[in-house]
VOVO-799673 format. One record per atom (N, C-alpha, C): x negated, y negated, z negated. Coordinates in pm, whole numbers, padded with zeros to 5 digits, always signed. Last residue first. Example, Ala and Ser with C-alpha at 12.3 -4.5 7.8 and 13.67 -1.06 7.14 Angstrom:
2
-01285+00225-00708;-01367+00106-00714;-01290-00003-00787;-01319+00569-00780;-01230+00450-00780;-01320+00330-00780;
END
This chain:
341
+01239+02402-00075;+01152+02524-00163;+01200+02556-00308;+01403+02227-00053;+01441+02373+00011;+01339+02473-00060;+01259+02021-00120;+01399+02030-00200;+01447+02194-00168;+01074+02011+00009;+01037+02033-00129;+01155+02064-00172;+01169+01950+00285;+01078+02076+00242;+01070+02098+00081;+01246+01665+00199;+01367+01804+00245;+01289+01935+00203;+01041+01554-00054;+01135+01573+00076;+01189+01675+00069;+01059+01332-00352;+01052+01470-00338;+01113+01478-00133;+00879+01059-00430;+01001+01101-00360;+01005+01234-00311;+00629+00975-00475;+00697+01058-00574;+00827+01082-00552;+00537+00858-00214;+00591+00748-00355;+00648+00846-00461;+00451+00986-00025;+00608+00980-00029;+00638+00897-00161;+00173+01054-00077;+00234+00990+00029;+00377+00951+00020;+00056+01229-00268;+00152+01113-00326;+00176+01022-00195;-00072+01438-00208;+00060+01467-00259;+00124+01361-00276;-00341+01382-00172;-00314+01444-00324;-00146+01427-00350;-00349+01305+00093;-00440+01438+00061;-00354+01482-00092;-00248+01049+00036;-00146+01156+00068;-00201+01296+00094;-00430+00927-00101;-00332+00947-00168;-00222+01035-00091;-00676+00948+00068;-00649+01032-00031;-00512+01066-00106;-00531+00751+00245;-00556+00903+00315;-00587+00975+00170;-00550+00532+00134;-00410+00574+00178;-00417+00724+00193;-00825+00492+00062;-00734+00508-00026;-00590+00578+00017;-00885+00430+00335;-00941+00568+00247;-00850+00597+00135;-00718+00173+00388;-00708+00308+00458;-00771+00447+00420;-00883+00030+00198;-00763+00058+00181;-00679+00186+00272;-01143+00025+00310;-01134+00086+00170;-00982+00140+00176;-01083-00075+00565;-01143+00065+00547;-01123+00124+00403;-01003-00337+00488;-00909-00238+00533;-00967-00099+00538;-01246-00387+00341;-01154-00410+00289;-01026-00308+00329;-01436-00407+00561;-01482-00319+00458;-01321-00318+00392;-01305-00449+00876;-01355-00504+00755;-01333-00401+00659;-01262-00343+01133;-01157-00438+01075;-01195-00460+00929;-01482-00188+01169;-01433-00313+01278;-01339-00391+01230;-01648-00041+01066;-01580-00088+00972;-01526-00230+01069;-01809+00103+01244;-01760+00185+01157;-01678+00087+01065;-01909-00102+01391;-01921+00018+01460;-01777+00093+01366;-02012-00305+01195;-01917-00299+01310;-01872-00213+01391;-02209-00149+01037;-02079-00185+00987;-01984-00227+01097;-02396-00080+01248;-02329+00012+01214;-02193-00044+01116;-02488-00334+01318;-02407-00259+01420;-02367-00155+01368;-02578-00420+01069;-02478-00499+01101;-02388-00418+01228;-02831-00258+01064;-02719-00227+00955;-02566-00313+00996;-02962-00372+01278;-02908-00253+01292;-02819-00200+01193;-03025-00638+01167;-02932-00596+01303;-02879-00480+01291;-03177-00580+00960;-03033-00634+00937;-02962-00619+01021;-03394-00445+01066;-03312-00369+01007;-03158-00432+00989;-03491-00692+01227;-03436-00569+01276;-03380-00499+01230;-03550-00891+01031;-03434-00895+01132;-03374-00774+01183;-03713-00731+00857;-03597-00791+00784;-03514-00838+00897;-04005-00658+00857;-03874-00582+00951;-03749-00623+00901;-04089-00795+00701;-04159-00777+00819;-04089-00737+00931;-03993-00735+00439;-03956-00873+00506;-04011-00867+00628;-03880-00536+00254;-03910-00502+00410;-03892-00627+00488;-03808-00632+00033;-03863-00521+00024;-03899-00450+00172;-03684-00912+00038;-03794-00837-00086;-03874-00722-00046;-03535-00924+00242;-03633-01010+00225;-03750-00975+00102;-03361-00694+00177;-03476-00663+00297;-03562-00777+00301;-03237-00784-00022;-03313-00677-00033;-03405-00673+00057;-03087-01008+00086;-03183-01035-00031;-03276-00904-00046;-02925-00911+00280;-03039-00998+00312;-03150-01036+00227;-02755-00736+00142;-02848-00694+00214;-02972-00765+00283;-02665-00964+00007;-02719-00836-00111;-02812-00781+00022;-02527-01104+00217;-02606-01162+00098;-02727-01077+00038;-02327-00899+00288;-02434-00953+00369;-02551-01009+00288;-02175-00836+00064;-02246-00754+00146;-02377-00792+00202;-02056-01105-00016;-02152-01012-00129;-02229-00900-00058;-01946-01168+00203;-02045-01247+00141;-02162-01172+00075;-01724-00994+00183;-01802-01001+00306;-01980-01059+00256;-01588-01088-00048;-01649-00922-00004;-01755-00919+00097;-01502-01305+00040;-01607-01300-00101;-01670-01161-00072;-01359-01307+00261;-01484-01378+00274;-01572-01351+00173;-01194-01124+00182;-01230-01077+00292;-01402-01144+00257;-00921-01203+00028;-01082-01180-00020;-01179-01115+00075;-00752-01192+00232;-00746-01281+00122;-00920-01299+00062;-00773-01152+00578;-00793-01084+00448;-00808-01206+00321;-00861-01238+00820;-00740-01275+00768;-00692-01190+00623;-01121-01021+00863;-01033-01159+00898;-00933-01126+00867;-01339-00885+00653;-01212-00904+00701;-01140-00984+00740;-01615-00858+00608;-01527-00873+00481;-01383-00835+00531;-01730-00868+00852;-01759-00756+00772;-01666-00719+00637;-01627-01105+00947;-01610-00981+01024;-01624-00862+00943;-01743-01317+00738;-01599-01309+00755;-01557-01166+00845;-02009-01257+00790;-01959-01236+00660;-01793-01201+00651;-02057-01346+01040;-02092-01187+00999;-02000-01168+00888;-01995-01608+01025;-01896-01521+01087;-01924-01359+01107;-02152-01685+00865;-02049-01695+00811;-01978-01620+00900;-02427-01642+01011;-02413-01563+00899;-02261-01592+00852;-02365-01833+01248;-02391-01672+01266;-02370-01589+01143;-02379-02044+01117;-02237-02011+01183;-02269-01873+01206;-02641-02086+00985;-02498-02117+00890;-02375-02031+00959;-02874-02015+01121;-02828-02042+00977;-02743-02023+00875;-02789-02058+01390;-02859-01930+01342;-02832-01926+01182;-02753-02326+01396;-02636-02226+01431;-02643-02082+01362;-02861-02507+01106;-02896-02446+01237;-02800-02342+01255;-02929-02628+00851;-02772-02629+00908;-02780-02589+01058;-03175-02632+00763;-03067-02553+00677;-02939-02553+00732;-03304-02818+00945;-03324-02631+00957;-03218-02561+00876;-03270-03054+00888;-03187-03039+00990;-03200-02866+01007;-03278-03084+00529;-03305-03075+00639;-03257-03005+00755;-03297-03167+00197;-03183-03195+00308;-03276-03207+00435;-03343-03022-00066;-03412-03079+00034;-03305-03050+00127;-03225-02801-00261;-03281-02933-00315;-03374-03021-00205;-03085-02594-00209;-03218-02609-00142;-03284-02733-00197;-02829-02689-00332;-02897-02580-00370;-03066-02572-00293;-02758-02891-00182;-02795-02910-00319;-02863-02808-00360;-02703-02784+00070;-02831-02861+00050;-02856-02881-00074;-02475-02643-00006;-02604-02576+00045;-02719-02660+00035;-02292-02881-00069;-02368-02811-00204;-02466-02708-00149;-02287-02943+00147;-02348-03058+00064;-02408-02976-00033;-02138-02740+00283;-02261-02780+00358;-02330-02882+00251;-01903-02706+00136;-01995-02606+00159;-02182-02627+00189;-01790-02964+00237;-01788-02941+00081;-01923-02816+00056;-01765-02913+00488;-01804-03053+00453;-01875-02990+00284;-01600-02704+00484;-01703-02685+00531;-01804-02814+00507;-01320-02807+00383;-01456-02723+00308;-01554-02683+00361;-01298-03005+00580;-01302-03063+00455;-01379-02943+00370;-01251-02813+00806;-01371-02930+00798;-01392-02988+00664;-01008-02689+00744;-01154-02632+00736;-01271-02699+00757;-00836-02883+00713;-00875-02815+00607;-00999-02761+00621;-00846-02955+01018;-00874-03075+00934;-00912-02994+00775;-00769-02733+01133;-00881-02822+01165;-00987-02870+01054;-00498-02733+01053;-00580-02620+01021;-00743-02688+01026;-00417-02927+01148;-00399-02967+01005;-00513-02843+00975;-00400-02903+01436;-00483-03003+01375;-00510-03003+01233;-00224-02677+01452;-00344-02652+01458;-00450-02747+01396;+00039-02816+01384;-00031-02733+01291;-00179-02683+01291;+00012-03022+01635;-00005-03064+01475;-00034-02960+01373;+00045-02808+01825;-00099-02906+01824;-00082-02968+01649;+00273-02673+01763;+00132-02614+01765;+00045-02713+01752;+00563-02725+01590;+00446-02815+01673;+00322-02731+01671;+00777-02505+01664;+00698-02514+01595;+00599-02619+01672;+01051-02438+01804;+01040-02569+01726;+00896-02601+01641;+01067-02199+01951;+01151-02212+01821;+01113-02318+01729;+00881-02236+02152;+01023-02227+02186;+01110-02229+02052;+00640-02262+01996;+00691-02382+02077;+00821-02385+02098;+00613-01991+01952;+00623-02089+01847;+00691-02217+01906;+00601-01865+02246;+00740-01834+02168;+00737-01930+02033;+00354-01986+02306;+00458-02031+02355;+00603-01984+02287;+00154-01874+02106;+00202-01997+02097;+00327-02037+02155;+00196-01585+01921;+00240-01636+02051;+00260-01779+02061;+00058-01529+01699;+00114-01424+01741;+00120-01466+01927;-00049-01788+01601;-00129-01654+01661;-00072-01567+01703;+00197-01896+01552;+00119-01963+01658;+00015-01874+01717;+00335-01739+01352;+00370-01758+01474;+00304-01793+01579;+00109-01784+01124;+00148-01649+01197;+00196-01658+01336;+00144-02041+01110;-00008-02012+01167;+00012-01890+01237;+00394-02047+01011;+00357-02140+01141;+00228-02098+01205;+00347-01925+00785;+00456-01869+00891;+00423-01914+01019;+00164-02097+00653;+00130-01977+00676;+00225-01938+00776;+00324-02351+00644;+00216-02314+00708;+00180-02212+00746;+00515-02325+00437;+00546-02310+00569;+00451-02283+00660;+00344-02125+00154;+00393-02253+00245;+00454-02193+00371;+00226-01897+00052;+00365-01956-00026;+00410-02056+00042;+00003-01776+00227;+00088-01713+00124;+00209-01749+00098;-00137-02002+00298;-00110-01869+00389;+00009-01815+00364;-00167-02205+00109;-00141-02250+00225;-00085-02121+00325;-00190-02047-00150;-00094-02126-00119;-00050-02180+00026;-00446-01911-00074;-00316-01865-00100;-00179-01938-00127;-00603-02177-00023;-00573-02050+00098;-00459-01999+00033;-00626-02280-00295;-00561-02378-00181;-00517-02262-00075;-00756-02103-00425;-00620-02130-00457;-00511-02203-00347;-01006-02100-00262;-00904-01984-00278;-00751-01995-00315;-01076-02363-00322;-01073-02301-00225;-00972-02199-00175;-01118-02315-00629;-01037-02382-00552;-00979-02378-00424;-01302-02139-00620;-01210-02096-00648;-01081-02192-00629;-01512-02299-00482;-01481-02153-00414;-01372-02137-00496;-01578-02471-00702;-01528-02513-00574;-01458-02394-00481;-01669-02285-00891;-01518-02385-00915;-01457-02434-00772;-01893-02219-00781;-01772-02122-00805;-01656-02200-00831;-02024-02444-00785;-02002-02378-00659;-01888-02296-00665;-02049-02465-01051;-02017-02584-00969;-01963-02514-00838;-02213-02270-01140;-02038-02281-01155;-01996-02380-01098;-02458-02299-00988;-02382-02178-00964;-02217-02210-00988;-02517-02525-01142;-02498-02549-01020;-02438-02420-00952;-02569-02404-01396;-02492-02503-01372;-02427-02531-01224;-02810-02259-01293;-02656-02191-01358;-02538-02284-01336;-02996-02425-01212;-02940-02340-01118;-02823-02266-01159;-03054-02547-01491;-02979-02631-01418;-02928-02521-01274;-03033-02325-01752;-03096-02395-01648;-03019-02468-01575;-02886-02441-02053;-02874-02347-01975;-02950-02435-01813;-02782-02614-02285;-02897-02540-02299;-02901-02427-02169;-02586-02790-02253;-02543-02670-02301;-02646-02570-02295;-02758-03008-02201;-02648-03042-02316;-02601-02899-02366;-02896-02957-01980;-02951-02976-02098;-02845-02989-02239;-02720-02908-01807;-02793-02842-01804;-02863-02846-01954;-02622-03222-01765;-02515-03101-01803;-02608-03007-01834;-02860-03319-01672;-02805-03365-01802;-02720-03267-01865;-02916-03208-01450;-02985-03172-01530;-02909-03222-01675;-02758-03257-01194;-02700-03167-01311;-02794-03161-01436;-02697-03474-00962;-02785-03448-01082;-02719-03379-01169;-02613-03450-00665;-02548-03405-00797;-02651-03350-00898;-02894-03397-00463;-02732-03424-00487;-02682-03373-00618;-03143-03509-00446;-03096-03418-00533;-02987-03450-00556;-03366-03474-00155;-03284-03563-00234;-03177-03464-00313;-03610-03527+00031;-03582-03464-00067;-03454-03564-00124;-03547-03492+00404;-03587-03572+00279;-03537-03493+00164;-03704-03394+00740;-03593-03414+00614;-03653-03496+00531;-03847-03308+00927;-03868-03290+00818;-03787-03325+00678;-03713-03386+01144;-03692-03282+01153;-03772-03235+00988;-03566-03723+01031;-03607-03637+01134;-03618-03472+01092;-03472-03871+00838;-03598-03821+00801;-03638-03740+00912;-03225-03975+00854;-03246-03839+00813;-03355-03792+00794;-03260-04272+00959;-03163-04216+00833;-03173-04097+00805;-03474-04236+01119;-03459-04373+01006;-03356-04322+00880;-03428-04057+01272;-03506-04036+01174;-03500-04131+01068;-03233-03918+01478;-03198-04021+01388;-03302-04036+01268;-03314-03655+01558;-03332-03786+01624;-03307-03917+01542;-03245-03458+01401;-03366-03471+01430;-03417-03615+01472;-02963-03490+01400;-03016-03475+01269;-03170-03506+01295;-02936-03474+01709;-02883-03610+01618;-02973-03604+01476;-02951-03205+01716;-03051-03304+01805;-03046-03462+01729;-02730-03086+01596;-02859-03064+01545;-02961-03143+01603;-02526-03225+01720;-02537-03250+01593;-02690-03197+01528;-02544-03085+01948;-02555-03248+01929;-02567-03303+01806;-02499-02788+01887;-02617-02855+01924;-02635-03009+01945;-02231-02825+01811;-02336-02803+01730;-02473-02828+01759;-02109-02888+02076;-02115-03008+01945;-02223-02971+01854;-02168-02636+02187;-02211-02773+02219;-02215-02890+02140;-01955-02491+02000;-02107-02465+02017;-02207-02579+02068;-01738-02619+02076;-01810-02644+01930;-01954-02613+01947;-01696-02556+02329;-01679-02678+02315;-01760-02691+02175;-01722-02277+02320;-01820-02323+02407;-01827-02461+02355;-01504-02172+02139;-01600-02193+02098;-01748-02257+02170;-01301-02290+02307;-01313-02362+02187;-01446-02330+02138;-01311-02132+02508;-01312-02229+02559;-01362-02331+02431;-01242-01848+02386;-01353-01887+02433;-01416-02037+02492;-00992-01925+02305;-01077-01888+02200;-01223-01948+02254;-00865-02176+02528;-00869-02041+02473;-00963-02026+02367;-00680-02497+02518;-00780-02441+02546;-00788-02260+02460;-00505-02679+02540;-00469-02539+02562;-00575-02464+02575;-00495-02949+02519;-00549-02921+02650;-00517-02748+02646;-00423-02972+02256;-00366-03032+02335;-00366-02958+02523;-00605-02798+02140;-00459-02743+02142;-00400-02782+02247;-00820-02955+02151;-00820-02833+02201;-00681-02771+02209;-00750-03203+02038;-00797-03196+02147;-00777-03063+02258;-00733-03103+01772;-00586-03139+01831;-00645-03153+01992;-00946-02981+01699;-00838-02881+01707;-00742-02948+01778;-01144-03226+01696;-01159-03122+01775;-01047-03023+01819;-00992-03330+01524;-01010-03400+01639;-01034-03296+01760;-01046-03200+01286;-00903-03225+01316;-00918-03279+01472;-01332-03228+01284;-01265-03114+01288;-01147-03089+01325;-01347-03482+01190;-01402-03469+01331;-01357-03341+01358;-01175-03513+00963;-01143-03586+01078;-01207-03523+01208;-01364-03377+00814;-01196-03325+00840;-01136-03405+00951;-01554-03518+00795;-01589-03396+00853;-01448-03337+00855;-01477-03770+00641;-01506-03761+00787;-01498-03646+00880;-01371-03651+00400;-01263-03688+00476;-01334-03700+00627;-01637-03541+00311;-01523-03452+00344;-01419-03495+00475;-01738-03778+00290;-01788-03677+00362;-01715-03600+00402;-01594-03884+00073;-01611-03956+00232;-01661-03881+00312;-01638-03708-00115;-01495-03708-00058;-01503-03832+00085;-01919-03751-00182;-01873-03620-00128;-01720-03635-00070;-01973-03999-00260;-01986-03986-00116;-01933-03832-00079;-01892-03976-00542;-01790-04059-00471;-01858-04046-00286;-02079-03784-00621;-01949-03789-00620;-01840-03860-00563;-02326-03973-00572;-02277-03871-00462;-02134-03815-00501;-02291-04308-00722;-02291-04148-00760;-02253-04064-00607;-02431-04568-00529;-02319-04493-00595;-02338-04351-00608;-02570-04747-00362;-02629-04723-00502;-02487-04680-00583;-02528-04739-00064;-02445-04822-00172;-02493-04810-00328;-02719-04580-00020;-02697-04698+00073;-02621-04797-00037;-02681-04322-00143;-02832-04384-00117;-02782-04525-00082;-02420-04240-00096;-02469-04258-00217;-02607-04334-00258;-02449-04224+00182;-02335-04298+00105;-02377-04324-00027;-02634-04048+00220;-02651-04178+00262;-02556-04255+00213;-02512-03780+00073;-02665-03878+00044;-02672-03997+00058;-02281-03755+00226;-02306-03764+00087;-02406-03822+00043;-02403-03748+00491;-02333-03830+00475;-02332-03861+00331;-02556-03487+00506;-02619-03627+00515;-02549-03764+00490;-02345-03313+00419;-02468-03335+00321;-02534-03479+00344;-02152-03344+00659;-02111-03356+00505;-02254-03385+00409;-02357-03289+00851;-02291-03412+00843;-02237-03462+00712;-02395-03023+00802;-02502-03111+00800;-02441-03259+00789;-02148-02913+00820;-02206-02908+00683;-02317-03002+00688;-02101-02961+01096;-02012-03015+01008;-02061-02991+00878;-02350-02766+01183;-02355-02910+01232;-02256-02992+01125;-02247-02522+01113;-02374-02586+01038;-02379-02740+01082;-02009-02490+01271;-01969-02519+01125;-02132-02600+01011;-01955-02460+01508;-02047-02607+01476;-02040-02609+01304;-01767-02307+01609;-01920-02256+01612;-02014-02397+01550;-01461-02213+01531;-01560-02286+01545;-01689-02238+01532;-01219-02061+01740;-01331-02039+01680;-01441-02155+01703;-00900-02030+01633;-00987-02148+01696;-01117-02126+01627;-00663-01884+01568;-00778-01858+01663;-00860-01979+01770;-00569-01895+01312;-00526-02019+01430;-00596-01983+01557;-00665-01733+01148;-00526-01748+01109;-00480-01869+01243;-00938-01722+01203;-00859-01605+01175;-00687-01624+01201;-01014-01985+01236;-01032-01884+01334;-00937-01791+01317;-00912-02128+01010;-00938-02205+01154;-00947-02091+01254;-00949-01952+00767;-00803-02067+00799;-00806-02091+00939;-01196-01850+00814;-01082-01755+00817;-00965-01858+00848;-01398-02071+00781;-01353-02006+00925;-01239-01904+00947;-01342-02125+00529;-01305-02223+00595;-01270-02151+00764;-01432-01867+00435;-01316-01890+00372;-01249-01997+00504;-01694-01897+00510;-01599-01792+00583;-01467-01788+00541;-01785-02081+00331;-01785-02114+00471;-01686-02047+00544;-01752-01947+00085;-01688-02079+00126;-01657-02096+00274;-01922-01748+00122;-01789-01718+00116;-01697-01848+00145;-02149-01890+00146;-02123-01853+00252;-01976-01788+00216;-02141-01978-00138;-02139-02074-00061;-02098-02006+00048;-02161-01714-00293;-02057-01813-00319;-02034-01923-00165;-02419-01651-00187;-02307-01567-00179;-02170-01631-00212;-02576-01838-00332;-02576-01831-00140;-02422-01737-00142;-02560-01800-00592;-02508-01904-00510;-02496-01919-00359;-02665-01544-00597;-02557-01538-00648;-02508-01661-00591;-02951-01613-00513;-02866-01521-00412;-02747-01533-00472;-03011-01779-00742;-03001-01816-00615;-02930-01766-00499;-02988-01583-00946;-02913-01699-00947;-02888-01746-00809;-03241-01431-00863;-03142-01390-00912;-02983-01483-00888;-03456-01618-00881;-03396-01574-00776;-03278-01514-00770;-03387-01669-01200;-03360-01800-01130;-03359-01719-00965;-03269-01350-01362;-03367-01462-01331;-03326-01580-01242;-02952-01240-01501;-03069-01251-01399;-03163-01367-01422;-02732-01272-01648;-02766-01170-01656;-02913-01168-01562;-02610-01535-01631;-02653-01490-01733;-02737-01340-01750;-02438-01493-01395;-02604-01584-01423;-02647-01558-01520;-02211-01351-01427;-02315-01294-01362;-02469-01362-01386;-01970-01428-01554;-02074-01397-01639;-02208-01363-01562;-01803-01510-01327;-01834-01573-01399;-01963-01554-01499;-01709-01289-01128;-01830-01381-01126;-01899-01493-01207;-01533-01164-01302;-01632-01079-01263;-01763-01196-01235;-01340-01314-01368;-01409-01264-01515;-01526-01174-01430;-01223-01401-01099;-01320-01502-01172;-01403-01417-01289;-01134-01163-01022;-01252-01216-00935;-01322-01314-01052;-00926-01157-01185;-01020-01034-01195;-01155-01082-01119;-00803-01365-01073;-00827-01394-01230;-00945-01281-01232;-00713-01288-00813;-00804-01401-00820;-00891-01400-00993;-00598-01069-00889;-00716-01036-00835;-00804-01146-00820;-00334-01185-01016;-00412-01100-01111;-00556-01077-01010;-00270-01276-00765;-00301-01406-00867;-00399-01327-00969;-00184-01069-00596;-00295-01157-00560;-00366-01261-00671;-00030-00954-00771;-00146-00865-00770;-00236-00986-00686;+00224-01142-00736;+00135-01121-00859;+00011-01067-00864;+00257-01108-00453;+00205-01264-00515;+00131-01233-00650;+00153-00874-00239;+00262-00895-00365;+00177-01049-00431;+00022-00825-00019;+00161-00861-00007;+00242-00901-00163;-00182-00740-00116;-00201-00888-00066;-00073-00925-00056;-00176-00434-00127;-00121-00546-00251;-00146-00670-00228;-00067-00232+00097;-00111-00357+00082;-00107-00432-00048;-00065+00105+00007;+00001-00015+00012;-00058-00116+00010;
END
């Protein structure tokens, strides 16, 4: 049975994830905490991609660029006006939301297919990457510039924990807020119904009065805001803002893999996928650094071959098979054959 259809089960699962993720930083070292932070960050990237691609068939391949715009804008607003980055972050999120919404609006108006949207956004990714390097006076060029977004040392000293732990909980808070937004958006609001109708058949959705352009633009805006937040936090985790953090290979490819491995349109697919992918990356970086790319690619091929719908769907199918093999396929209700016997 698919428990994602039960509102109470979804809420309970979210609470369970919180209880599992919350105590993890106290169990390891700084490197371990860094891996955990990256898991949460790419779960947030994949969550944004799940909204705009999984539910709206808009394959954004400029998440790295948008994340970079978010990080640079947050830092530049704070530095230029002498304000806290907490003021710069909403500005950056709004800017990235508008950019993503504009892309979605144009794509929907022009009736772009998934392939055309991916080509358009990939070109935008290249434009952003070149702009980050070319605008040296603002961005520091290819070398970037050190900027500690969100100074957390005061909080860390007050509670007696490393700054990396405070950053971990900050990322976790944003991820949980994003998950709550996703659950409301997809499962409890009219947007989820509209998104599903649009994904199934745009022409049929339009025929029953659904404004396809509007809903796709809304999905793009929400995804853009989440990507800006994730990109800014990614830069904070690195403690250095540089274009190399926001390349296509560093962000978009990993986020897409995370979503596919976890399961597209699955509520907790981004989290499960991020755990699997980042743990594999960390293990290869530690024990097989020279063969990391080759082994990682081979493992991903295996995952895509045997878990094409994501590991969550595969696990659910396995549990259903076990249930049937144990005689529970009829939910405990006797069949006619059972009655006759």
